[in-house]
C-alpha positions as CSV (number, residue, x, y, z in Angstrom):
1,M,9.6,11.4,18.8
2,V,10.1,11.4,15.0
3,L,9.7,15.8,15.1
4,T,13.0,15.3,17.2
5,M,14.5,12.5,15.3
6,L,13.6,15.2,12.3
7,Q,15.2,18.1,13.8
8,Y,18.3,16.5,14.5
9,G,19.0,15.3,10.6
10,A,17.4,12.2,10.6
11,D,16.7,10.6,7.2
12,V,13.3,9.9,6.2
13,N,14.0,8.0,3.9
14,L,16.9,6.2,5.2
15,P,15.1,1.6,4.6
16,N,16.7,-0.8,6.6
17,L,19.5,-2.6,5.4
18,F,18.5,-5.9,4.2
19,T,14.5,-5.5,3.4
20,R,14.8,-1.7,2.0
21,I,11.3,-0.9,4.5
22,T,11.4,3.0,4.7
23,P,9.7,4.9,8.0
24,L,7.0,5.4,5.8
25,M,6.3,1.9,5.3
26,T,6.5,1.1,8.7
27,A,4.4,4.1,9.5
28,A,1.9,3.0,6.9
29,Y,1.6,-0.7,7.5
30,H,0.8,0.0,11.8
31,G,-1.9,2.8,10.3
32,H,-0.2,5.9,12.3
33,G,-1.9,8.6,10.3
34,D,0.6,10.9,12.7
35,I,3.4,10.0,11.3
36,I,2.7,8.9,8.4
37,R,1.9,13.0,7.6
38,I,4.7,14.1,9.3
39,L,7.0,12.0,7.0
40,A,5.2,12.6,3.8
41,R,5.6,16.5,4.7
42,N,9.2,16.3,5.4
43,D,10.0,14.9,2.1
44,A,9.4,11.5,2.2
45,D,9.5,9.6,-0.7
46,S,7.1,7.4,-1.7
47,T,7.8,5.6,-5.0
48,L,10.8,4.4,-3.0
49,K,10.6,0.2,-3.1
50,D,11.3,-2.7,-0.4
51,I,13.5,-5.6,-2.0
52,N,9.7,-7.5,-2.9
53,S,9.3,-3.7,-4.6
54,K,6.5,-2.6,-2.2
55,T,4.9,0.3,-1.9
56,A,4.1,2.7,1.2
57,L,0.4,1.7,-0.7
58,H,0.7,-1.8,-0.3
59,Y,2.3,-1.6,3.6
60,A,-1.1,0.6,4.0
61,V,-2.8,-2.2,2.9
62,D,-0.7,-4.9,4.5
63,G,-1.9,-4.5,7.8
64,S,-5.2,-3.6,6.7
65,H,-6.1,0.3,7.5
66,N,-8.0,2.8,4.8
67,D,-7.9,5.4,6.8
68,A,-3.4,5.4,6.0
69,V,-4.9,4.4,2.5
70,K,-6.6,6.9,1.8
71,M,-4.6,9.1,4.0
72,L,-1.2,8.3,1.1
73,L,-4.3,8.5,-2.6
74,E,-5.5,11.9,-0.9
75,G,-2.7,12.5,-0.5
76,N,-0.8,12.0,-4.3
77,W,1.7,9.8,-1.8
78,G,0.8,6.4,-3.3
79,D,0.3,5.1,-6.5
80,V,-2.9,2.7,-6.7
81,N,-1.5,0.8,-9.5
82,S,1.9,0.2,-9.0
83,V,3.2,-3.4,-8.9
84,D,5.3,-5.3,-6.4
85,S,8.1,-8.2,-7.2
86,K,5.1,-10.7,-8.0
87,G,3.4,-7.7,-9.8
88,W,0.1,-7.8,-7.6
89,T,-1.4,-4.1,-7.0
90,P,-2.6,-3.0,-3.7
91,L,-5.5,-4.0,-4.7
92,M,-4.3,-7.3,-5.7
93,R,-2.9,-7.8,-2.3
94,A,-6.0,-6.2,-0.6
95,V,-8.0,-9.1,-1.9
96,L,-5.2,-11.9,-1.4
97,M,-5.2,-11.1,2.5
98,F,-8.9,-10.6,3.0
99,A,-7.8,-6.7,3.9
100,D,-11.1,-5.1,5.2
101,L,-13.9,-4.2,2.2
102,D,-13.4,-0.8,3.1
103,V,-10.0,-1.2,1.8
104,I,-10.7,-2.6,-1.3
105,K,-13.5,-0.5,-1.7
106,T,-11.1,3.0,-1.2
107,L,-8.8,1.4,-3.7
108,I,-11.5,0.6,-6.6
109,S,-12.9,4.5,-6.2
110,Y,-9.0,5.5,-6.8
111,G,-9.3,4.4,-9.7
112,S,-7.5,0.1,-9.1
113,D,-6.0,0.0,-13.3
114,L,-9.0,-3.6,-12.5
115,S,-7.0,-5.0,-16.0
116,I,-3.9,-5.3,-15.0
117,K,-2.2,-8.9,-14.3
118,D,0.2,-10.4,-12.4
119,K,3.3,-12.1,-12.9
120,N,2.0,-15.5,-13.6
121,G,-1.1,-14.1,-15.8
122,Q,-3.6,-13.8,-12.4
123,N,-6.5,-11.0,-13.2
124,I,-8.2,-9.1,-9.9
125,W,-11.0,-12.0,-10.0
126,Q,-9.1,-14.8,-11.0
127,L,-7.1,-14.4,-7.6
128,A,-9.7,-13.5,-5.9
129,H,-11.3,-16.8,-7.0
130,L,-8.3,-18.7,-6.0
131,S,-8.0,-17.3,-3.0
132,N,-12.1,-18.0,-1.7
133,N,-12.4,-14.7,-1.2
134,W,-16.1,-14.4,-1.9
135,K,-17.1,-10.7,-0.2
136,A,-13.8,-9.4,-2.2
137,L,-15.9,-11.0,-5.0
138,E,-19.3,-9.3,-5.0
139,I,-17.9,-6.2,-3.9
140,L,-16.1,-6.1,-7.2
141,P,-17.2,-4.5,-10.7
142,D,-18.0,-6.8,-13.2
């Protein structure tokens, strides 16, 4: 279906009018690696942000899809330190949303900046404490 739409000239970057969510963000949230690959190879812009300044990588994290997170990072289709409207990086969102621990490990391995603070001045360890995500605290480097 996606390939057919692209053959007929569909815009891979056309966002939802109200939310600004793009097809790449939707594919990332649902963990559809095959669609992520097709969209990325057809010039989908992974730097686009929705109305909350979330990128496709944030959506892959929100869906807790480690394969999608890896695919976006390996293909250079995601900035591991991009911040949303709350100042949260993908790693911060992963910790706050109790994403699969493999997602957290992947983000760390791809160079998540642990020193970034959100708009309230909270760092990753403080956010993990505030959300009672003890498992994340165990794997976050000191």
